[in-house]
N, C-alpha and C positions, 0 to 999 in steps of 0.2 A: 504494500500500500504506500502511495507517495507520502513522504514526510513534508507536511505543509508548514511553511514559515512565512510570516508577515513582518516586514520591517517598516517602522514609522520613524523617519528621520527628515528633518526639515532641510538638511544640507545635502544637495544633490550628489556631490562628489562622494560623501560618506556612504549614502545608501547604495550608490552604484558599486562601490568597492565591497560593501558587505554582501550585496546580492551576488556579485561575481564569485566571491569566495564560497558562498553556500551553494550556489548553482553548480559550480565545478565539483562539489561533493555530492551532487545528485539530490539535493533538496528541491522541492517545488516552492519557489520563492516569488513573492510579490512585494515590491517596494513602493511605499507611498510617502507623502510628505507630511502627514499629520496623524495624530492619534484617532481623530474622528473617522478618517478614511480607513484606518486599520480596523477599527471596531466594526465598521460597516461590512468589511470583508469577512470578519469572523462571524457576523450574524448570518451571512449568506451560506457559508460552509465551514465545517470544523477546521480549526487551526491547531497544530501541535505546539508551536513555539512562536512567541511574539517578542520582537526586539524593539524597544522604544528609546528614543533620545530623551534628553531631560525635559523638553517642552511637552512631548507626548505623554511622558510619565506623569508630569504635574497635572495634565488635563484629563487623562483617561485611564490611568493605571488600574484603578479599582473597578472599572466598568466591565472588564472582560469576563469576570466570574458570573456576572448577571445577564450576559447576552449570549446564551448557549443556543446554537442552531437546533440541537436535539436534546431533550431532557435526560437521555441516558448517557450523555457524554460529560466528562469532567471539564473544568476550565482549562485553558491552555497554560503552559508554562510561560511566564512573562519575565524577561530580563531587561534591565536598564543599562544603556551604554552612555556613560557620562564623562565629563571633562572637568576634573578638579572640584567635585562635589564636596560639600562640607560633611562632617560626621552626622550632623543633624539631618541633612537632606538624605543621606544614605539610609539612616535609620527610619526616616519617614517612608521611604519607598518600600523598605522591607516590611514595615507595619501594614502597608496598604496592599501587600500581596506579591511584591517582586521576589523571585526565587534566586536571582543572581544579579550582581552589579559588576559590569565590566568597565574598566577605566581605559580611556583613549590615551594613546593610540592602541587599538586592539590588534595584537598579532594574529595572523591568520590561523596558526596552530592553536592558540588560546581560544579563539572564537569557535573553531570546529570542535575542539574538545568539549567545551561547554554545550554546544549544540547537540553533540552525541549524547552526553549525560542527561541533559534536560529532556530531550525527545525520548530517550530510553525510559526514563522515569514516567513520563507522560503516557507512553504506550502501555506500560504495566498498569497504571491507574485506569486507563481507558478500557483495557481488557477486563479488569475486575468490574467496572461499571457495566460493560456489555453482558458479562456473565450474570450479574445480579438482575439486569433487565430481562435476560432470557428466563431466569428463575421466576420473575414476577409474571411474565406472560404465561408461563406454565402453571401459575397459581401456587408457587412454592416459596414466595417471599416471606421471610420471617426474621424478626430481630433476635439476635443471640442474647442469651441470659448470662449474667455474671461476667461480663467482659471487663468491666471497670476494675482496675487494680493499679497499684502504685508502680510507675515505670522504674525499671532498673537501669542505672547509668554508671559508667566506669570511665576513668581517664587513665591512660597508661602511656609511658614513653617519655623520652627526654629526661632531664634531671628531676629529682623528686621536688626540689625547691621550685623549679620552673612550672612543673605540672600543678603543684599546690597553689602557686600564685594564680594560674589560669582558672582553677576551680573556684578560688575565692572571688575572682573578678566576675564570675558568672552567677554567684549565689544571689546577688541582689535582684537580678532580673529573671532568673530561671528557677521555677518552682519545682525542682526535683533534686534529690540528694545524690551527689556524685561521689562514687568511691574512688579513692586514690590507690593505684596499684602499679606493679611492675608488669613487664611483658609476660612472664610465666604465669602470674596470677590471672591476667587477662585471658590467656588461652585456656587456663583451667576453668574459668567462669564460662567461657564459650562452650566447653564440653559438659557443663553441669546441667542439672535439671531446671535451673533457673538462670538462663543466659541473659545477658544485658540487652535491653531495648536500644540503648544509646551507647556508642563508643566514641570517645574523643581521643584523637591521637595528636598530642601537642607537637610543636615544632622541635625538630632535632637538628643537630649540626650537619648530619648527613642522612637525609630522609630516605635516599635510595637504599641505604644499607639495611635499615631495620623497619622503617614505617611501611614501605611498600610490601615488604615480606609479611608483616603482621596483617596488613590489609588483605593480602591474598589469602592468608590462612583463615581469616575470619569469614571471607566470602565463600571459601571452600567447605566450611563446616555448616551442616544443615541448620543447626540451632541459631547461627548468627548470619545466615545468608540474607535475611531480610532486616537485619538490624540497621538503625540509622548510624552511619559512620561519618564523622566530621574530622577532616585533616587540617591542621593549622600549618601555615607555611610562611616563610619570609620572602621579601621581594626578589631575592636572588635565587629562590627555589621554585620559580614558576614552572619550569619544565617538570620537576618532580611532582608538583601539584597537578599538572595536566595528566601525568601518568597515573596518579591516584584516582582521578575521575574516571579514566579509562578502565582501571582495575575494579571500579565499583564503589568508590567513595560516594556517599550521598551528596556531599558538598565540600568545598574547601573554603577556608577563611584566612585572610591575611593576618599575620601576627601583629601588624601595626594598626589593625582596626580598633575602634573604640570598644570598651567592654560591653556597651549596649548593643553595638552591631554584632559582636560575637554571640551575645546571648540570644539575639533575634534569629541569627543564622542557625545556631544549635537548636533553639526552640522550634523553629519551623521544621527542621529535619526530623526531630522527635515527633512533632504533631502529625506530620505526613505519614510517618511510619505507623503510628498508632491508628490513624484513620484507615490506612490500608489493612491493618490487622482487623479492624472492625468490619470492613467490607468482606474480608475472607471469612470471619466468624459468622456474619449474617448469611453469607452464601452457604456455608457448611450447615448452619442450623436449618435453613429452609429446604435444602436439598438432600440432607443426610438420608432420609427415608425414601423420598420420592425419586431421586435421581442418582443415587449411589448403588452400585452393585453390592449386595450384602456380604458376599464372600471376599471379594478383593478390595473393597472400599474405593474402587475407581468409579468414574462416571459410568452410568449405564447406557445402553444403546439409545434409549429414547432421548435422553438429554444430549448425547453426543450428536445425534442427527439434527436436533434443533439448533445446536450451536454451529454445526457445519452449514446448515442452510443460511443462517445469519452471516457467517463468514463469506459464503459464496456470493452474496449480494454486494460486498464491499468492493470499491474500485481498487485495482492493482497497478503498481508501477510497471513500466515497460520492462519485459524480460523477467518479471517476477510474478508470483502467484501465491495461492495457498496450497499446502502440501497435505496429502492423505497417504497414510501408511497402514496397510493391513498386515498384522503379524500373526502367524499361526505356529504353535509349538509343534516341533517334529516328534513323531512317535509317542504322542501323549496317550493315545488309546492303549498302547502296550503297558504304560505305567499304571493306568487304571486297572487293566486286566491282571497285572502281576501283583500289585500292592493293594488294590482296592480304592474305592472312591474317597475315603478319608485322607489317604496319602495324596491322591490326585488333587484334592482340594488344597492341601498344604502347599503343593507345588504351584498351583495356580496363584495362590495368594502371595507366595514368595516372588514369583516372576513378575506379578503386577507391581510389587514394590520396586523391583529392579528397573522396570520400564519407567515408572514414575520418577525415579531418581535420576534418570538418564536423559531427561528432556529439560528445556527451558521452562521458566515459570509461566510464560505466555502460551505454551503449548498445552494440548489437552490429550490425556490418555484415558481410554474407556475400554471396558470389557464389552466386546461386540457380540459374543455368543460362544458358549463352550470354551474351547482353548484358543479362541481368536480374539485379538485385541486391535483396537483402532487408535491411531495417533494422528492428531490434526495439528498442523504446523502453519501458522499464519506468516505472511510476508517472507517468502523463501524463493530460491531459484532451484532448477532441477539438480544442479550440482550439489548445492547445500542440502537438499532433501535426501539425495542418495547417500551423502556423508552421514546425515542424521540416522538413516536406516542402518548403515553399517555400524555406527556407534551402538545402536540398540542390539544388533545381532551379536556384536562382540561382548556387550555387557551381559547378555543372557548366557552366551556360550562360555564365558570366562568365569561364571559364578556357579558354585556348588550349592544345591538346595539342601539344607539340613532337614531331615524328616525323622519320624519315629522309626522308620524302617531302615534308616541309614542315609548317608549322603547320596544325592541323585544329581547327575549331570545331564543336561539336555541342550538342544539347539533350537533355533527358531528360523523360519523362512519368512521373508518380508516382500511385499509388493507395494510399490510407491508410485504416485502420480502427482505431478506439479501442474496446477490448473489455473485458469483465469476465464471468467465469463461463462461458466457452466454451472449446472445444478449439483447439489449434493449427491443426487442419484447417479449422475454421470461420473462424478469423482469416485464414488465407491465402486462403480462398475469397472473403471479403468484400473484402479488399485487391485481389485479382485483378479482381473486378467493377469496383472503382473505377478501377483501372489501365486496363481496357478502355474505361471512360467517358472517361478522359483522352485516350486515343489517338483515339477517335472524335470527341472534341470539338475536335480541331485540333492535338493534341500540344503539347509544351513547356508543360505545365500540371500542377497538382496537384489531385486530386479526393479528397474525404473521403467514405467510404461513409456514406450516410444511415442504414443499419442499424447499422453499427459505431459511428457517431458519436454515437448517442443513448444508448448504454449502457442500453437498456431493452428488455425483452421478447426479449432474445437467447436466453434459455434455451429458449423455445418454438421459436425458429427453428433452434436447434442441431441437432435431429434431422433437420429438413428438409434443411439444407445438407449434413450428413454423408451422408444417404441419397442425395442427388444425386451426391456425389463417389464413392460406392462402387457406384453403379448401373452 
């Protein structure tokens, strides 16, 4: 799906330069001269990222959250590009909803790093909004009970005195208790039953040496994969800060920022994280019984098809589409015949967990029937989809399933199709054909549908495939 960016900058040379940099990175960019014009564009069609100059920020910054083209979409990420703003101005923008402030002159790499991070976060939020909307349409919307709890926060890294000073500077404006810890304690907390919701990584003399490693470790651990992680950096460490954003930091904050700006930045990261947690909890509460497979805890066939139908109607960028993978366990009937259905159920539940852990957060994994699973991958290319199928095959094949009858090893065959402009029924049909080819080709392999993989002439094939399915 095209990543849509709107730039509002009264200086023609500036907006042209910003648009050129983002367009070269394959964003769908519209540049206008005022906040009012940018807001009108957002009212017409959903925007992922809005870049405002100082004048546009002063006049229209707070309006984008109230002018949504569709009720099931979240507000866009809004960043302010400024030149010599005072600490009070910067804090005012953050209070009114800005998620980042970029100082001129903005280096191309710094701009693109922030664009990637902000759009990635917005896409995650938008996908959760869409999933909740799907649940509501199916009549499964429900508020989660008992969600409210005291957030857990920890700061680790740098010297103890420096980290302590940072924590003290935040206490006046941030209503959360922050634990002071070293790196080992932080990683131990990440592996505990009560992982942190917020991690602050203060500035270090050499952030590449330890900060980026700690960040990577936190994002690799399931318990902290969704934590809010804020990285502090000094002016000369901008390249390391950019790497932190690409590695998954929620945001970065300059060490020279005012205590109030730091508190607002950290507070927004935590607030966003908790809001996403609530969306996930609401989704789980509403769909646990109606849309989850009881055995594997994956999405069931009914929900997956509804989600796929919604995804199929979204516009796709040139050369990209949505991906469908059908995965079927090889020789599963023999496992049932030899060990019984109880062991077979244990195998299915274990493989389901392996598949779910092997995809991105925005992907969907469902039990499609029996020993067959469906994986839906938005915004992908044929090459990326085949690579994803191979990762799933290797994950299942490289894992031993512990059961009451002893360890069991098994393999999986996968059929994949990358599509655009077709129905969910056609997508399933093409992936099923590819799965049949994988089974006939010797099993334990991934096959990409040649029709689905080319993303061309599928509209003509649409009626033919659907006619076959309904015949």
